[in-house]
C-alpha positions as CSV (number, residue, x, y, z in Angstrom):
1,M,40.0,-37.1,59.0
2,P,39.5,-33.5,58.0
3,A,36.4,-32.7,55.9
4,F,38.6,-31.1,53.3
5,P,41.8,-33.3,53.2
6,N,43.2,-31.4,50.2
7,S,42.8,-28.1,52.0
8,T,44.9,-28.5,55.1
9,T,46.7,-30.9,57.4
10,T,47.2,-30.5,61.1
11,T,50.3,-30.1,63.2
12,S,50.8,-31.0,66.8
13,I,51.9,-28.0,68.9
14,P,54.3,-28.6,71.8
15,K,53.6,-27.1,75.2
16,A,54.9,-23.6,75.0
17,V,54.3,-22.1,78.5
18,E,54.2,-23.0,82.1
19,V,50.7,-22.9,83.5
20,P,50.2,-21.5,87.0
21,P,49.1,-24.3,89.4
22,R,45.8,-22.6,90.2
23,L,44.9,-22.8,86.5
24,A,46.6,-26.0,85.5
25,L,44.4,-28.9,84.2
26,P,46.6,-31.9,83.7
27,V,43.8,-33.8,81.9
28,I,43.8,-31.2,79.1
29,E,47.5,-31.3,78.7
30,A,47.5,-35.1,78.6
31,A,44.3,-36.1,76.9
32,F,43.6,-33.3,74.5
33,P,46.5,-33.0,72.0
34,R,46.8,-29.5,70.6
35,Q,46.6,-28.9,66.9
36,L,46.9,-25.9,64.7
37,H,45.6,-25.4,61.2
38,T,48.5,-25.1,58.7
39,Y,46.9,-21.9,57.3
40,W,47.7,-20.2,60.6
41,P,50.7,-18.0,59.5
42,Q,48.7,-16.5,56.6
43,L,45.6,-16.2,58.9
44,Q,47.5,-14.2,61.5
45,E,48.9,-11.8,58.8
46,K,45.6,-11.4,57.0
47,T,43.5,-10.8,60.1
48,R,46.1,-8.2,61.3
49,S,45.7,-6.5,57.9
50,W,41.9,-6.7,58.1
51,L,41.8,-5.1,61.5
52,L,43.9,-2.2,60.1
53,Q,41.9,-2.0,56.8
54,K,38.6,-1.8,58.7
55,R,40.0,0.6,61.3
56,L,38.9,-1.6,64.1
57,M,42.0,-0.9,66.1
58,P,44.5,2.0,65.9
59,A,47.6,1.2,63.9
60,D,49.9,1.5,67.0
61,K,47.7,-0.9,69.0
62,V,47.7,-3.4,66.1
63,E,51.5,-3.1,65.7
64,E,52.2,-3.4,69.4
65,H,49.6,-5.9,70.7
66,V,47.6,-7.9,68.1
67,D,50.1,-10.7,67.5
68,G,50.6,-11.1,71.2
69,L,46.8,-11.3,71.8
70,R,46.8,-14.6,69.8
71,Y,43.3,-14.2,68.5
72,T,44.0,-16.2,65.4
73,D,45.7,-18.9,67.4
74,L,42.4,-19.6,69.1
75,M,40.4,-20.1,65.9
76,A,43.3,-21.9,64.1
77,G,43.3,-24.4,67.0
78,Y,39.5,-24.9,66.8
79,Y,38.2,-25.2,63.3
80,I,40.7,-27.8,62.0
81,G,39.8,-29.0,58.5
82,A,38.1,-25.8,57.5
83,P,38.8,-24.5,54.0
84,D,41.2,-21.5,54.2
85,E,38.6,-19.0,53.2
86,V,36.2,-20.3,55.8
87,L,38.8,-20.1,58.6
88,Q,39.8,-16.6,57.5
89,A,36.2,-15.4,57.7
90,I,35.8,-17.0,61.1
91,A,39.1,-15.6,62.4
92,D,38.2,-12.0,61.2
93,Y,34.8,-12.3,62.8
94,S,36.4,-13.6,66.1
95,A,38.8,-10.7,66.1
96,W,35.9,-8.4,65.6
97,F,34.1,-10.0,68.5
98,F,37.0,-9.3,70.8
99,V,37.1,-5.7,69.7
100,W,33.4,-5.4,70.2
101,D,33.7,-6.8,73.7
102,D,36.4,-4.2,74.5
103,R,34.1,-1.4,73.1
104,H,31.3,-2.7,75.3
105,D,33.5,-2.7,78.3
106,R,34.8,0.9,77.7
107,D,31.3,2.2,77.1
108,I,30.4,0.8,80.5
109,V,33.5,2.2,82.2
110,H,33.0,5.6,80.7
111,G,29.2,5.7,81.2
112,R,28.5,6.0,77.4
113,S,24.9,4.6,77.6
114,A,23.8,6.5,74.5
115,A,26.7,5.3,72.4
116,W,26.0,1.7,73.5
117,R,22.3,2.0,72.5
118,R,23.3,3.3,69.1
119,L,25.7,0.5,68.6
120,R,23.3,-2.1,69.8
121,S,20.6,-0.9,67.3
122,A,23.1,-0.7,64.4
123,L,24.4,-4.3,65.0
124,H,20.9,-5.7,65.1
125,T,20.1,-4.0,61.7
126,A,23.4,-4.9,60.1
127,L,23.0,-8.6,61.1
128,D,19.8,-8.7,59.0
129,S,21.2,-6.7,56.0
130,P,25.0,-6.7,56.2
131,G,25.4,-5.7,52.6
132,D,23.8,-2.3,53.4
133,H,26.2,-1.5,56.2
134,L,29.6,-2.1,54.7
135,H,30.3,1.6,54.8
136,H,28.7,2.5,58.1
137,R,30.3,5.5,59.8
138,D,31.0,3.4,62.9
139,A,33.9,1.2,61.9
140,L,32.8,-1.5,64.3
141,V,29.4,-1.8,62.5
142,A,31.1,-1.8,59.1
143,G,33.6,-4.5,60.1
144,F,30.8,-6.6,61.5
145,A,28.8,-6.3,58.3
146,D,31.9,-7.4,56.3
147,S,32.6,-10.4,58.4
148,V,28.9,-11.5,58.6
149,L,28.4,-11.1,54.8
150,R,31.4,-13.4,54.3
151,L,30.0,-16.0,56.7
152,Y,26.7,-15.9,55.0
153,S,28.3,-17.0,51.7
154,F,29.1,-20.5,52.7
155,L,25.9,-22.4,53.5
156,S,22.1,-21.9,52.9
157,P,19.8,-19.0,53.7
158,A,18.4,-21.2,56.5
159,W,21.8,-21.5,58.2
160,N,22.2,-17.7,57.8
161,A,18.8,-17.1,59.5
162,R,19.8,-19.4,62.3
163,F,23.1,-17.6,62.8
164,A,21.3,-14.3,62.8
165,R,18.8,-15.5,65.3
166,H,21.5,-16.7,67.6
167,F,23.5,-13.5,67.3
168,H,20.5,-11.3,67.9
169,A,20.2,-13.1,71.3
170,V,23.9,-12.4,71.9
171,I,23.5,-8.7,71.3
172,E,20.6,-8.6,73.8
173,A,22.6,-10.5,76.3
174,Y,25.4,-7.9,76.0
175,D,22.7,-5.3,76.7
176,Q,21.7,-7.1,79.8
177,E,25.3,-7.3,80.9
178,F,25.6,-3.5,80.2
179,R,22.6,-2.8,82.5
180,N,23.8,-5.2,85.2
181,R,27.3,-3.6,85.3
182,T,25.9,-0.1,85.1
183,E,23.5,-0.8,88.0
184,G,26.0,-3.0,90.0
185,V,23.8,-6.0,89.8
186,V,25.6,-9.4,90.3
187,P,23.4,-12.1,88.9
188,T,22.8,-15.3,90.9
189,V,24.8,-18.3,89.8
190,E,21.9,-19.8,87.8
191,E,21.1,-16.4,86.2
192,Y,24.7,-16.0,85.4
193,L,25.1,-19.4,83.8
194,A,22.1,-18.9,81.5
195,L,23.3,-15.4,80.5
196,R,26.9,-16.6,80.0
197,R,25.8,-19.1,77.4
198,L,24.7,-16.0,75.4
199,T,27.5,-13.6,76.1
200,F,30.0,-16.3,75.3
201,A,28.0,-17.0,72.1
202,H,27.9,-20.8,72.7
203,W,25.6,-21.5,69.7
204,I,27.5,-19.1,67.4
205,W,30.8,-21.0,67.7
206,T,28.8,-24.3,67.4
207,D,27.0,-23.0,64.2
208,L,30.4,-22.3,62.7
209,L,31.5,-25.9,63.0
210,E,29.2,-26.6,60.0
211,P,30.8,-24.4,57.3
212,S,34.1,-25.7,58.7
213,A,33.0,-29.2,57.9
214,G,31.4,-28.2,54.6
215,C,28.0,-29.6,55.6
216,E,24.9,-28.0,57.0
217,L,23.4,-30.3,59.6
218,P,19.6,-30.8,59.5
219,D,17.7,-30.1,62.7
220,E,17.2,-33.8,63.5
221,V,21.0,-34.2,63.7
222,R,21.9,-30.8,65.2
223,K,19.3,-31.0,67.9
224,N,19.8,-34.6,68.8
225,P,21.2,-34.9,72.4
226,A,24.1,-37.0,71.2
227,Y,25.3,-34.0,69.2
228,R,24.0,-31.1,71.2
229,R,25.4,-32.4,74.6
230,P,29.1,-32.5,73.7
231,A,28.6,-29.2,71.8
232,L,27.3,-27.5,74.9
233,L,29.9,-29.0,77.2
234,S,32.7,-27.8,75.0
235,Q,31.4,-24.3,75.2
236,E,30.6,-24.4,78.9
237,F,34.2,-25.5,79.5
238,A,35.5,-22.5,77.5
239,A,33.2,-20.0,79.2
240,W,34.0,-21.2,82.7
241,Y,37.7,-21.6,82.2
242,N,37.7,-18.1,80.8
243,D,36.0,-16.9,84.0
244,L,38.6,-18.7,86.1
245,C,41.5,-17.1,84.2
246,S,40.0,-13.6,83.9
247,L,38.8,-13.4,87.5
248,P,41.8,-11.2,88.7
249,K,41.3,-8.9,85.7
250,E,37.5,-8.6,86.3
251,L,37.9,-8.1,90.0
252,A,40.3,-5.3,89.3
253,G,37.8,-3.7,86.8
254,N,34.9,-3.9,89.2
255,E,33.1,-6.4,87.0
256,V,29.9,-8.2,88.1
257,H,29.8,-10.9,85.4
258,N,32.0,-13.8,86.3
259,L,31.0,-17.2,87.8
260,G,33.5,-16.7,90.6
261,I,32.0,-13.3,91.5
262,S,28.4,-14.8,91.6
263,L,29.6,-17.6,93.8
264,I,31.2,-15.1,96.2
265,R,28.2,-12.7,96.3
266,H,25.3,-15.2,96.3
267,D,26.8,-18.4,97.8
268,G,28.9,-16.7,100.4
269,L,32.2,-18.3,99.3
270,T,35.6,-16.9,99.9
271,L,37.8,-16.1,96.8
272,E,39.7,-19.3,97.5
273,E,36.5,-21.4,97.8
274,A,35.0,-19.9,94.7
275,T,38.2,-20.7,92.8
276,E,38.0,-24.3,93.9
277,E,34.3,-24.6,93.1
278,M,35.0,-23.2,89.6
279,R,37.7,-25.8,89.1
280,R,35.4,-28.5,90.3
281,R,32.8,-27.5,87.7
282,I,35.3,-27.2,85.0
283,E,36.8,-30.7,85.7
284,N,33.3,-32.2,85.8
285,C,32.6,-30.6,82.4
286,I,35.7,-32.3,80.9
287,S,34.7,-35.7,82.4
288,E,31.2,-35.3,81.1
289,F,32.4,-34.3,77.6
290,L,34.5,-37.5,77.4
291,V,31.4,-39.6,78.0
292,A,29.2,-37.4,75.7
293,E,31.9,-37.6,73.0
294,Q,31.6,-41.4,72.8
295,E,27.8,-41.1,72.5
296,G,28.3,-38.6,69.7
297,L,30.6,-41.0,67.9
298,R,28.1,-43.8,68.2
299,F,25.5,-41.4,66.8
300,A,27.7,-40.6,63.9
301,D,28.1,-44.4,63.2
302,D,24.3,-44.8,63.2
303,L,23.9,-42.0,60.6
304,A,26.0,-44.0,58.2
305,D,23.0,-46.0,56.9
306,G,24.5,-47.0,53.5
307,T,23.2,-44.0,51.7
308,V,25.3,-41.2,50.2
309,R,23.6,-38.7,52.5
310,G,24.0,-40.9,55.5
311,K,27.7,-41.2,54.8
312,E,28.0,-37.4,54.4
313,L,26.2,-36.6,57.6
314,S,28.2,-39.2,59.6
315,A,31.5,-37.7,58.4
316,A,30.4,-34.2,59.1
317,V,29.3,-35.1,62.7
318,R,32.6,-36.8,63.3
319,D,34.4,-33.7,62.0
320,C,32.3,-31.4,64.3
321,L,32.9,-33.7,67.3
322,G,36.6,-33.6,66.6
323,N,36.6,-29.8,66.6
324,M,34.5,-29.7,69.8
325,R,37.4,-31.7,71.3
326,N,40.0,-29.3,69.8
327,W,38.2,-26.4,71.5
328,F,39.3,-27.6,74.9
329,S,43.0,-27.5,74.1
330,S,42.8,-24.3,72.0
331,V,40.9,-22.4,74.7
332,Y,43.2,-23.7,77.4
333,W,46.5,-22.7,75.8
334,F,45.1,-19.4,74.5
335,H,44.5,-18.2,78.0
336,H,48.1,-18.8,78.9
337,E,49.7,-17.3,75.8
338,S,47.4,-14.3,75.0
339,G,48.3,-10.9,76.4
340,R,44.6,-10.4,77.0
341,Y,44.9,-12.2,80.4
342,M,48.4,-11.1,81.5
343,V,47.0,-8.6,84.0
344,D,50.2,-8.5,86.1
345,S,52.1,-7.0,83.2
346,W,49.7,-4.1,82.7
347,E,50.4,-0.6,84.0
348,D,46.8,-0.3,85.2
349,R,45.2,-3.6,86.1
350,S,41.7,-2.2,85.3
351,T,42.7,-0.8,81.8
352,P,43.9,-3.2,79.2
353,P,46.8,-1.7,77.2
354,Y,45.4,-2.9,73.9
355,V,42.1,-0.8,74.0
356,N,41.6,2.7,72.8
357,N,40.5,3.9,76.1
358,E,39.8,7.5,75.3
359,A,38.2,7.5,71.9
360,A,36.3,4.2,71.5
361,G,32.7,4.7,70.7
362,E,32.9,8.5,70.6
363,K,33.2,9.0,66.8
């Protein structure tokens, strides 16, 4: 049951596209029903307007590409039960994250090391004092400050400090990726997996389960293996499946950060073998989640100790576990519906059509 039953209901979404056999996961299609927050139509419209208002993408790119990129679909399929204003803040932040990822990529491609260093520093500073950066001259920093300030309004200063700590680590991981790509360094598989947990922002998306459930979880709940394990597995699935789907795009763009690329470079696998190994890891991740999910539900039952607080924590953990499950289907379908991964339709396979390739980062 959603944490805020008066806020929203959920709607099952029918299968909309055919998934290529190389990427098809029948267990996701069969065992992870897809849902979508009923606020989604307004979410899409308001996030599109927010991107324009904050000048995060040129108007022509927004008009031509944003709806097809399906950024709001991803969040509306994940944070089921979130109050509308929470989901809107998360969706805007997520859209910002994609734009930031594109700026990071273009700064690398065009050798803009100084521009990246300035942005990295400004983001660190804005994370700690977002209210002071709402009018920063770099629209990416100002948009980040706006989205973070809104996210900081839902729970306690302790949650805000945790979110900031986790995102400071994400910024530094992006800096490591910048250096690796600039220097042509392909991390080993183990190095890559550790770095990927940061560049994919595993703990950020997990943190955001709490305002969605309307309950800040204490450390003894959040750090309990029965909660932390399914949370990690849901994020690992998303990151690794993203790597599987984006491998053609990243090979075309001379990327060095992809599980498949690390397997090819350091484990001596062919492209076909690397693809099979990625699928094996992804399928194991799903199987392990299904076991961990049951452990998490038993943990939620144990929290309901007859007290009001116990009942609240039990319900919140169940809501969070339900959304960890939703992440599988949301990520899966996003990768087959978003124009972000339709490399074969691009004029230049190494240059996404939705980025501002010439001017990004130069102002």
